[in-house]
N, C-alpha and C positions, 0 to 999 in steps of 0.2 A: 493528467494534475490535481491534487486535490484543491478544494477551490480556498480562496485565502481567508472567507470566515472562518473554518472548521480549525486553519493554523492560530488564528489570531487569536480562537473566543478558547481552544483552549488544550494546542499543539498539535493538533494532529494527530497523527499515528504516534503519540507517548502519550495519549489518556485514553483507555479502554470505552468512553466514551463513543469515540468512534467505529468500533462493531454496529452499535446502533447503527447511527446514523449511516453507516455504509449498508447493513441493510436495507433498510427505507428506502435507501434510494438504486435497488441494486431493485428492488418491491417496482418502484417507482414506473424502474426504465423495460421492467418485464411488463409490466403493464401496458401501458404506455409501446410497446417495438413486442412483443411479440408474437405478434403474429408475423412482423417482418424478418425477424432473427431465426435463425438457426441452432445457431454455435453461440453458444456464450462465452466471454472471456471473463472471470471476477477480477484480479488485481494482472497490472503487466509486471513482468520482469521482480519478481518478489523479490529478486537479488540485491536489485540496484538502487532502489530506497535506502532502503537500510543503510547496508557499504555508504553509498556515496552523496546521499544526503543528511544523513546522521555520524557516519561517518568520519566521513573525506571529508564533508563541507562541500563538496564540487555541483553536487545538484540541490536546488527544492530541498529544504526550505534551508538550507545553509551553516548547520551544524554541527559541530566538531571541537573539539578540545584547542585548548589553543596550543598545545605543546605540535599541534596533528599542523595545526592555519592558525599563523595568528588574528586572520582578516572574517575566520566564522563571526557571525554575533552573538553566541552560545552553544552550551553544547557540552555534552560529555562522551567523547566516543567510544569510552574506555564500556557504559552500558544500554546509550540510547542506542545504537543501532540492534539492540539484542531485543530491546522491549519493543521498537518498531516491528520487527520481524513476527515477534509473536501477538503483535496486536494485529495485526494483517492476515497472518494463518488463522486466526480464531474470529476475523472479518472473511477471510473467503469461507474457513468452515460452515459457520455460520447462513452466507449463502446459500452453499452446494446443500445446505441440508433441510430449508426453506424450498428451494427449487429442486431438487433432484429428481423429485417425481414428475415433474415439470419440462424437463429443458433437458438442453448439452450445456454443459460447463464443465472448467477450469481452469487455474490459472498458465502462463507462459511467462518458463522459465528463458533469462538468458541463455544461449546454450550458442557451442563453437565448433567449426566444422574444421577438421581438421583432417589433411589426407595422408596414407599410411607413405 
């Protein structure tokens, strides 16, 4: 979950400022826990936040177009999921670039298991 203060201050992943803040947070985590953690994930479920949080409004922060759900407090389901996904990928790439030589890291994609 995104700290509420980042959502309140600049709309979280809608603003490119999140990239540097995310990098700084990751840096702190690596410094504090790097000797205890071998494998790191940068962002959990890259698909869910843009689609459910900014497209459908069903997850935090609950943004979507009024045509999608009239109870959403704000948002544009046509553009915001793409902006958020873009900024999430840039935040992930920034952390990967910073720590590639020190740690094992990667994103977590949402997956489904199917049997033939």
